[in-house]
DSSP file (Angstrom, degrees, kcal/mol; ACC not computed):
  #  RESIDUE AA STRUCTURE BP1 BP2  ACC     N-H-->O    O-->H-N    N-H-->O    O-->H-N    TCO  KAPPA ALPHA  PHI   PSI    X-CA   Y-CA   Z-CA
    1    1 A M              0   0    0      0, 0.0     2,-0.2     0, 0.0     0, 0.0   0.000 360.0 360.0 360.0 134.9    4.2   13.6   15.8
    2    2 A R        -     0   0    0      1,-0.1     2,-0.4     0, 0.0     0, 0.0  -0.552 360.0-121.6 -88.6 152.3    4.6   11.4   18.8
    3    3 A E        -     0   0    0     -2,-0.2     2,-0.4     2,-0.0    -1,-0.1  -0.730  24.4-164.6 -91.4 135.0    5.7    7.8   18.5
    4    4 A T        -     0   0    0     -2,-0.4     2,-0.4     2,-0.0     0, 0.0  -0.964  20.0-125.2-121.0 139.1    3.5    5.0   19.9
    5    5 A E        +     0   0    0     -2,-0.4     2,-0.4     2,-0.0    -2,-0.0  -0.699  33.5 178.9 -80.7 129.6    4.6    1.4   20.6
    6    6 A V        -     0   0    0     -2,-0.4     2,-0.6     2,-0.0    -2,-0.0  -0.999  19.6-147.7-135.1 135.5    2.4   -1.1   18.9
    7    7 A Y        -     0   0    0     -2,-0.4     2,-0.6     2,-0.0    -2,-0.0  -0.904  13.3-162.9-103.6 120.7    2.7   -4.9   18.9
    8    8 A I        -     0   0    0     -2,-0.6     2,-0.7     4,-0.0     3,-0.1  -0.904   2.3-166.6-107.7 125.5    1.5   -6.6   15.7
    9    9 A D     >  -     0   0    0     -2,-0.6     4,-1.8     1,-0.1     3,-0.3  -0.911  13.2-158.7-112.3 112.0    0.8  -10.3   15.9
   10   10 A T  H  > S+     0   0    0     -2,-0.7     4,-2.4     1,-0.2    -1,-0.1   0.768  95.3  58.8 -63.0 -25.4    0.5  -12.0   12.6
   11   11 A E  H  > S+     0   0    0      2,-0.2     4,-2.6     1,-0.2    -1,-0.2   0.941 107.7  47.1 -63.0 -47.8   -1.5  -14.9   14.3
   12   12 A E  H  > S+     0   0    0     -3,-0.3     4,-2.2     2,-0.2    -2,-0.2   0.890 111.4  50.9 -63.7 -37.8   -4.1  -12.2   15.4
   13   13 A I  H  X S+     0   0    0     -4,-1.8     4,-2.8     2,-0.2     5,-0.2   0.944 109.0  51.6 -56.1 -52.5   -4.1  -10.8   11.9
   14   14 A A  H  X S+     0   0    0     -4,-2.4     4,-2.4     1,-0.2    -2,-0.2   0.887 110.2  48.1 -53.3 -47.4   -4.7  -14.2   10.5
   15   15 A E  H  X S+     0   0    0     -4,-2.6     4,-2.2     1,-0.2    -1,-0.2   0.890 111.7  51.1 -63.9 -39.4   -7.7  -14.8   12.9
   16   16 A F  H  X S+     0   0    0     -4,-2.2     4,-2.3     1,-0.2    -2,-0.2   0.941 111.4  45.4 -65.2 -46.2   -9.1  -11.5   12.0
   17   17 A F  H  X S+     0   0    0     -4,-2.8     4,-3.0     2,-0.2     5,-0.3   0.893 111.0  55.1 -62.3 -39.9   -8.9  -12.1    8.3
   18   18 A Y  H  X S+     0   0    0     -4,-2.4     4,-2.3    -5,-0.2    -1,-0.2   0.953 110.6  44.3 -58.4 -48.6  -10.4  -15.6    8.7
   19   19 A G  H  X S+     0   0    0     -4,-2.2     4,-1.9     1,-0.2    -1,-0.2   0.901 115.2  47.4 -62.3 -40.3  -13.4  -14.2   10.5
   20   20 A E  H  X S+     0   0    0     -4,-2.3     4,-1.3     2,-0.2    -2,-0.2   0.888 112.5  49.9 -71.8 -37.1  -13.9  -11.4    8.0
   21   21 A L  H  <>S+     0   0    0     -4,-3.0     5,-2.8     2,-0.2     4,-0.2   0.922 111.4  48.8 -66.2 -43.4  -13.6  -13.7    5.0
   22   22 A V  H ><5S+     0   0    0     -4,-2.3     3,-1.4    -5,-0.3    -2,-0.2   0.890 107.7  53.9 -61.2 -41.4  -16.1  -16.1    6.5
   23   23 A K  H 3<5S+     0   0    0     -4,-1.9    -1,-0.2     1,-0.3    -2,-0.2   0.810 110.0  50.5 -64.9 -31.8  -18.6  -13.2    7.2
   24   24 A R  T 3<5S-     0   0    0     -4,-1.3    -1,-0.3    -3,-0.2    -2,-0.2   0.379 126.8 -99.2 -91.5   5.7  -18.2  -12.4    3.4
   25   25 A G  T < 5S+     0   0    0     -3,-1.4    -3,-0.2     1,-0.3     2,-0.2   0.572  80.0 128.8  94.7   8.6  -18.9  -15.9    2.3
   26   26 A F      < -     0   0    0     -5,-2.8    -1,-0.3    -6,-0.2    -2,-0.1  -0.611  48.1-148.7 -96.9 159.5  -15.5  -17.2    1.7
   27   27 A I        -     0   0    0     -2,-0.2     2,-0.1     2,-0.0    -9,-0.1  -0.674  25.7-178.7-130.1  80.7  -14.1  -20.4    3.1
   28   28 A P        -     0   0    0      0, 0.0     2,-0.2     0, 0.0    -6,-0.0  -0.420  18.4-135.0 -78.4 150.8  -10.3  -19.9    3.6
   29   29 A N     >  -     0   0    0     -2,-0.1     4,-2.0     1,-0.1     3,-0.4  -0.571  30.1-101.1 -98.8 170.4   -7.9  -22.4    4.9
   30   30 A K  H  > S+     0   0    0      1,-0.3     4,-2.5     2,-0.2     5,-0.2   0.891 119.6  52.3 -59.8 -42.0   -5.2  -21.8    7.5
   31   31 A S  H  > S+     0   0    0      1,-0.2     4,-2.0     2,-0.2    -1,-0.3   0.871 108.4  53.1 -67.9 -30.2   -2.4  -21.5    5.1
   32   32 A E  H  > S+     0   0    0     -3,-0.4     4,-2.2     2,-0.2    -1,-0.2   0.920 112.1  42.8 -63.8 -45.8   -4.3  -18.9    3.1
   33   33 A V  H  X S+     0   0    0     -4,-2.0     4,-1.9     2,-0.2    -1,-0.2   0.812 111.2  55.8 -72.2 -27.0   -5.0  -16.7    6.0
   34   34 A D  H  X S+     0   0    0     -4,-2.5     4,-2.1    -5,-0.2    -2,-0.2   0.883 108.6  48.6 -64.3 -40.1   -1.5  -17.1    7.3
   35   35 A E  H  X S+     0   0    0     -4,-2.0     4,-2.9    -5,-0.2     5,-0.2   0.938 110.3  50.8 -64.4 -45.3   -0.1  -15.9    3.9
   36   36 A L  H  X S+     0   0    0     -4,-2.2     4,-2.3     1,-0.2    -1,-0.2   0.883 110.3  50.7 -62.1 -35.8   -2.5  -12.9    4.0
   37   37 A A  H  X S+     0   0    0     -4,-1.9     4,-2.4     2,-0.2    -1,-0.2   0.912 112.2  45.6 -67.9 -37.1   -1.3  -12.0    7.5
   38   38 A D  H  X S+     0   0    0     -4,-2.1     4,-2.5     2,-0.2    -2,-0.2   0.903 113.0  50.2 -67.1 -40.0    2.4  -12.2    6.4
   39   39 A I  H  X S+     0   0    0     -4,-2.9     4,-2.7     2,-0.2    -1,-0.2   0.925 110.8  50.5 -62.5 -45.8    1.6  -10.2    3.3
   40   40 A T  H  X S+     0   0    0     -4,-2.3     4,-2.3    -5,-0.2    -2,-0.2   0.909 110.8  48.9 -58.5 -45.0   -0.2   -7.6    5.5
   41   41 A F  H  X S+     0   0    0     -4,-2.4     4,-2.1     2,-0.2    -2,-0.2   0.932 111.0  48.4 -61.2 -47.5    2.8   -7.4    7.9
   42   42 A E  H  X S+     0   0    0     -4,-2.5     4,-2.7     2,-0.2    -2,-0.2   0.868 110.3  53.8 -62.0 -40.2    5.3   -7.0    5.0
   43   43 A Y  H  X S+     0   0    0     -4,-2.7     4,-2.3     2,-0.2     6,-0.2   0.934 107.8  49.6 -61.0 -46.8    3.1   -4.2    3.5
   44   44 A L  H  <>S+     0   0    0     -4,-2.3     5,-2.2     1,-0.2     6,-1.2   0.904 112.9  46.9 -59.3 -40.4    3.1   -2.3    6.8
   45   45 A L  H ><5S+     0   0    0     -4,-2.1     3,-1.7     3,-0.2    -2,-0.2   0.943 111.3  52.0 -63.4 -44.3    6.9   -2.6    7.0
   46   46 A A  H 3<5S+     0   0    0     -4,-2.7    -2,-0.2     1,-0.3    -1,-0.2   0.836 110.9  47.0 -63.0 -36.8    7.2   -1.5    3.3
   47   47 A K  T 3<5S-     0   0    0     -4,-2.3    -1,-0.3    -5,-0.2    -2,-0.2   0.326 112.5-119.6 -88.5   8.3    5.1    1.6    4.0
   48   48 A S  T < 5S+     0   0    0     -3,-1.7    -3,-0.2     2,-0.2    -2,-0.1   0.772  77.8 127.5  59.4  27.3    7.0    2.5    7.1
   49   49 A I  S   <S+     0   0    0     -5,-2.2     2,-0.3    -6,-0.2    -4,-0.2   0.805  78.4  18.0 -77.0 -32.9    3.9    2.2    9.2
   50   50 A I        -     0   0    0     -6,-1.2     2,-0.4    -9,-0.1    -2,-0.2  -0.892  69.4-142.7-134.2 161.1    5.7   -0.3   11.5
   51   51 A E        -     0   0    0     -2,-0.3     2,-0.3    -3,-0.1    -6,-0.1  -0.994  27.7-116.1-123.2 136.7    9.3   -1.2   12.3
   52   52 A E        -     0   0    0     -2,-0.4     2,-0.7     1,-0.1     3,-0.1  -0.568  26.5-129.0 -76.3 131.7   10.3   -4.7   13.0
   53   53 A D     >  -     0   0    0     -2,-0.3     4,-1.2     1,-0.2     3,-0.4  -0.692  15.6-162.7 -81.2 110.6   11.7   -5.1   16.6
   54   54 A E  H  > S+     0   0    0     -2,-0.7     4,-1.3     1,-0.2    -1,-0.2   0.828  87.3  59.7 -64.0 -32.7   15.0   -6.8   16.2
   55   55 A D  H  > S+     0   0    0      1,-0.2     4,-1.1     2,-0.2    -1,-0.2   0.845 100.8  56.4 -65.4 -34.0   15.0   -7.8   19.9
   56   56 A E  H  > S+     0   0    0     -3,-0.4     4,-0.7     1,-0.2     3,-0.2   0.887 104.2  52.9 -64.5 -39.8   11.8   -9.7   19.4
   57   57 A D  H >< S+     0   0    0     -4,-1.2     3,-0.7     1,-0.2    -1,-0.2   0.866 106.1  53.3 -65.1 -34.4   13.3  -11.9   16.6
   58   58 A E  H 3< S+     0   0    0     -4,-1.3    -1,-0.2     1,-0.2    -2,-0.2   0.790 102.8  57.1 -73.3 -25.5   16.2  -12.8   18.8
   59   59 A S  H 3<        0   0    0     -4,-1.1    -1,-0.2    -3,-0.2    -2,-0.2   0.687 360.0 360.0 -76.5 -18.7   14.0  -14.1   21.6
   60   60 A E    <<        0   0    0     -3,-0.7    -1,-0.2    -4,-0.7    -2,-0.2   0.460 360.0 360.0 -89.7 360.0   12.2  -16.5   19.4
């Protein structure tokens, strides 16, 4: 299997979840969708779907 570079942005995940939750009739607040985005990112790490880029952490 070939490896592909993917950039995962938790802010983008949060915006996506917000839009999808609103479409489904929910009224989430920012902290709730931020938590969902963080949980999603941690899930992807735990399942080895993604790897955290250590270089990216150092630049922030």
